[in-house]
N, C-alpha and C positions, 0 to 999 in steps of 0.2 A: 655678894652684891657688887656689881661692876658698873662704874660710870661708863655708859655706852654712847651717849650723845649729848652735846651741849648746843643750845639754840640761841643764836643772836636774833634780835628783831631790828629791822631797818626800815626807814621811810621808803627807800627805793631798793629793789632787789639787785639789779644789775651792778651798780657801782660797788655795793658792799661785797658781793661775791667776787668781783674782779680784784678788789683790794686784798681780800683774804687769800685768794688763790695765788696771786702774784707774790705776796710777801712770804707765805708759808710753803709755796711750791706744792700745793695740793690740787687734785683734779676734782671737778664736779662729777659725781658718780650717779646722781639720780635727781629727778624732779618729780615730786609726788602729787599727782592730780587730786588725791584725796584731801589735801589741805584746803581746797576750795570750799569745803564744808564750813570752814571757819572764816571764810572771806579772805584767804591768804594765797600767796604763791610762794614757792620755796626752792631751795637748792641744797643738796647735801654734798659735802666734801669728805672723802674717806681719809682718815688719819690713822694709819695702821688698820686694825680691825674695828675702830671706833669712828665717830663722826662728829663733824661740825656742821650745823645747819643754819641757814639764814632764812627767815620768813619775813614777808612784807605784806601789808594790807593791800587788797585790791578794791576795797569799797569802804565807805564810812561806817562807823558804828561797830567796829570789831574790838574784841578784847585787846588785840595787839596794838591797834590804833590808840586806845585809851592808855595803854602802857607807855607808848611813845610820848604821848602828851604829858603823862604824869611824871616821867623821868627826864623829860627835856631832850628827847632824841634817841638815836640808835644806842643799843646796849644789850646786856644779857636779858634773856627772857624765860628760858625753860631748861630744866635739868632732867635727863632721862636715864634711869638706871635699869640694868638687866638683872633679874633675879631668877631663882629656880621655880618659884610658884607665885605668879602674879595674883591669883585668886586668894590664896592664903594671906598674902601681904595686904591685899585690899581689906579683907576682913579685920586683920589686926590693926591696921592704920585707922580704919573707920571707927573702930571701938575706942580710939583715943579722942574722938570728936572732930576729926579732920574731915571736912567735906570734900567730896569729889565733884568734878565739873564735867567729866566725860569718861565713858567706859567703852571698852571693846572686848568682846568675849568670843574669841576663836574664829575659825577653827585652828589657826596657827598662833596668832598673837593674843595674849591676854593682858590688857593694859588699863591703867587708871590714871587720869590726870587729877591731881589734888589741888585744891584751891590755894592760890598764892597768899591770900589773906590769912589762912590758917597755918600754912607751912612757914611762911615768911621768906621774902626775898625772891621767890621765883615760883612758877608752876613746877610741880614735881610729877613726873610720870614714872610709875613703877610697873615694869613690863616683864613678861616671860614669853618664851617662844617654845611651842611644843616640839619635843624631840631634840632640843639643843642642850649643850653643856655650856654653862655660863663662862667657864674658864677657857673654852676654845676661842682663840683669838679671832677667828673668822666665822664664828657661829652665825647662824641665820639671824637676820634682823629685818623683820617684815617691812619696816618703814623705809628701807633702803633699796627695795626692789631686788632683782635677781642677779644683776651684772656688776654690782659694786666692787667685787673682788678684783675685777680686771682694771680698776682705776686706782688701786693702792699704789702709792708712791712715797716711800720714806727716805728718799735721797736728800731731802731738805729738812723736813720736820718729821720726827719719828714717833712721837707719842703725846697724848693728852694726859697729863699727870695730876692736875689739880684745879680747883676753883677757889676764888676768894669772894666771900659774901660780906657785904658791908651793912651796918646797922648802927643806930644810936645805942643799942644794947646788944653787943656781940654775944655776950654770955647767955642772954635770954634767947636769942635766935639759935645759938648752938644747942641749947637745951631742947628746943622744939625739934630740931633736926635729929638730935640724939634719940628722942622717943620715936620719931617717924621711921628712921632708918635702922633703929635698934643696934646702934654702934656706940661705944663709949666715947666720951669727950676727953681729950688729952690737952694739957697746956703745953704749948711750945712757943718760946719767945714771947710770952705774955699774951698769946692769942689762942683761944680754944680751937681745937681741930677735931675732926672726925676722919677716920681712915676707912675708905672702901677698899675692895680687893686690888684695885689698880690706880687709885687716886686719893688725894687728901682734900678735904673741904676745910678751909680756914675762915674764921669769922673775925672781922676787924671793924673798927669805928668807921663811920661814913667819912670817906676821904675827899669827896668831890661835891658834896652838897646836893646830890641827886636823890637822896633818900635810900631806903633799903632795897637791896637787889644784888645780883651777881655783878660785882665790879671788876673782877680779875680772873684771868685765865693763865694757867701755868703749863708750859709746853717743854718737851725735851727735844732739842734740836739735833739734827744730823749734820747740818751745814750752817753753823752759827753765823759765820761771816756773810754768807749769801742772804740770810734772813735780815740781818741788821743793815746790810748795804741797801737792800730794797726798801726797808722801812725808813732809812735815812733819806733815800732819794725822794720818798713821798712826804717827807716832813712829819713822820709819825713817831720818831724816837723821843722818849721822855727821860731816859737815864741809861745807866749801864745795863745792858741786856733787857731793856724795857722799852715798850712802845705801845701804841694804841691801835686797835683794830675794831671798826664798827662800834665805837663808843665803849670798848672794854679794854682795861689795862691788861697787857700781856707781858709775862715774865718768862725768860728762858732760864732753865736750871743748868 
């Protein structure tokens, strides 16, 4: 199971995408017209063979708009994992009592969005793609269109390697994610973690008073000075190798 896509939610799409692109040196690779179904507009940025996405509401009354109001602005919204068999995972996760809020069944993608109130911290999408091998770095990903490989640029930022979830009960949240993702919890530095094939998920106490959610993103830089210089120029730096993007804490390893 591979972390394939992390989704930010923003009040306005353009400024958020420009900020992320400029600081991380990533190119927009796709804008999905299909998200209009949810009252959203979006942009995807390729980060190696994985993706950062930004979504923003285009009308009132959307789930994304309610999330923005509940957490006080831009931030983390959704986690998408790539697995071998999305239908089998749906059956297994549903048997745990986790509700789904959206399904897509073929012919290429098999996907399920699970309710953030049940999973905790974020919408979780568990997806598989027909005819793909999960460990193929540039395996097909239906939600990124067909030309995204032409936009891969790892000269500045090379990889998405982790997420940090915050909660008043990190151990409890980690236990839910353990069951849902079927991965063991490990203690590291007094914080529970789960490890996917390409990334780690860390669970910590609420650090900013914004409530449960994805509060942090961990990236592997290729050009650390360039990233930090641009973040500094924009007034985003918060510490050594740390800054904020679209309401999310970013750490460089």
